[in-house]
C-alpha positions as CSV (number, residue, x, y, z in Angstrom):
1,M,68.8,67.7,6.8
2,P,72.1,65.9,7.8
3,R,74.0,64.3,5.0
4,E,76.0,61.1,5.4
5,I,79.8,61.5,4.7
6,N,81.3,58.4,3.0
7,S,84.4,59.9,1.3
8,V,86.8,62.7,2.1
9,A,89.2,64.9,0.1
10,I,91.8,67.1,1.6
11,V,93.5,69.8,-0.3
12,G,97.0,70.1,1.3
13,G,99.0,67.3,2.7
14,G,100.8,69.1,5.5
15,F,100.8,67.9,9.1
16,M,97.2,68.8,9.6
17,G,96.0,67.5,6.2
18,A,97.9,64.3,6.6
19,G,96.4,63.8,10.1
20,I,92.9,64.4,8.8
21,A,93.5,61.9,6.0
22,E,94.8,59.3,8.5
23,V,91.9,59.5,11.0
24,S,89.4,59.5,8.1
25,A,90.9,56.4,6.6
26,V,91.1,54.7,10.0
27,A,87.4,55.3,10.2
28,G,87.0,53.4,7.0
29,M,86.5,56.2,4.5
30,P,88.2,56.5,1.2
31,V,90.4,59.6,1.2
32,V,92.0,61.7,-1.6
33,V,94.9,64.0,-0.6
34,R,95.6,66.6,-3.2
35,D,98.8,68.6,-3.1
36,L,101.5,69.9,-5.4
37,P,103.6,67.2,-6.9
38,Q,106.7,68.2,-5.0
39,F,104.9,67.8,-1.7
40,L,103.1,64.4,-2.3
41,D,106.0,62.2,-1.1
42,A,106.2,64.2,2.1
43,A,102.5,63.9,2.7
44,R,102.5,60.1,2.2
45,G,105.6,59.9,4.5
46,R,103.8,61.7,7.3
47,V,100.9,59.2,7.2
48,E,103.2,56.2,6.9
49,K,105.4,57.4,9.8
50,S,102.3,58.0,12.0
51,L,100.9,54.6,11.2
52,A,104.3,52.9,11.8
53,G,104.2,54.5,15.2
54,A,100.7,53.2,15.9
55,V,101.8,49.7,14.9
56,K,104.9,49.9,17.1
57,R,102.8,51.0,20.1
58,G,100.3,48.2,19.5
59,K,97.4,50.5,18.6
60,I,96.9,48.8,15.2
61,D,98.4,45.8,13.5
62,Q,100.2,45.6,10.2
63,A,97.0,44.5,8.4
64,K,95.1,47.6,9.6
65,R,98.0,49.8,8.6
66,D,97.9,48.3,5.1
67,E,94.2,48.7,4.9
68,V,94.4,52.4,6.0
69,L,97.1,53.2,3.5
70,G,95.0,51.5,0.8
71,L,92.2,53.9,1.5
72,I,94.3,57.0,0.9
73,T,95.1,58.2,-2.6
74,F,97.7,61.0,-3.1
75,T,97.3,63.0,-6.2
76,P,98.4,66.3,-7.8
77,D,95.2,66.6,-9.8
78,L,92.5,68.8,-8.3
79,K,89.8,67.1,-10.4
80,D,90.3,64.0,-8.3
81,V,88.7,65.6,-5.3
82,A,85.4,66.3,-7.2
83,S,83.6,63.1,-6.2
84,A,84.2,63.4,-2.4
85,D,81.3,64.0,-0.1
86,I,83.4,66.6,1.8
87,V,86.4,68.6,0.7
88,I,88.7,70.1,3.4
89,R,91.2,72.7,2.5
90,R,94.5,72.5,4.5
91,S,96.9,74.0,2.1
92,R,100.1,75.8,3.0
93,R,100.1,79.5,3.4
94,S,102.7,81.3,1.4
95,S,105.2,83.5,3.2
96,I,103.5,86.5,1.4
97,S,100.1,85.7,3.0
98,R,101.7,85.3,6.5
99,C,103.2,88.8,6.2
100,R,99.8,90.5,5.8
């Protein structure tokens, strides 16, 4: 039986994770992006840069940009993803796992 998805959590805020977060929030869903503390500012920056481009191109207005950013929470705490309806893992691979 299909289940409705009303909230999203993404583990890993790289390019793909940030993109998933953005499109989910544009669709009106609350989103939690979990990443290591040293990567959270970069994840937020990716989303902000993408949304700024959308505003510049006239795809969305400033109010929609602010609304979308308000729906995204960036956190280092894994426990914050527990209440999401769906959790998507988009974490970085270490250089060790790429060598295998």
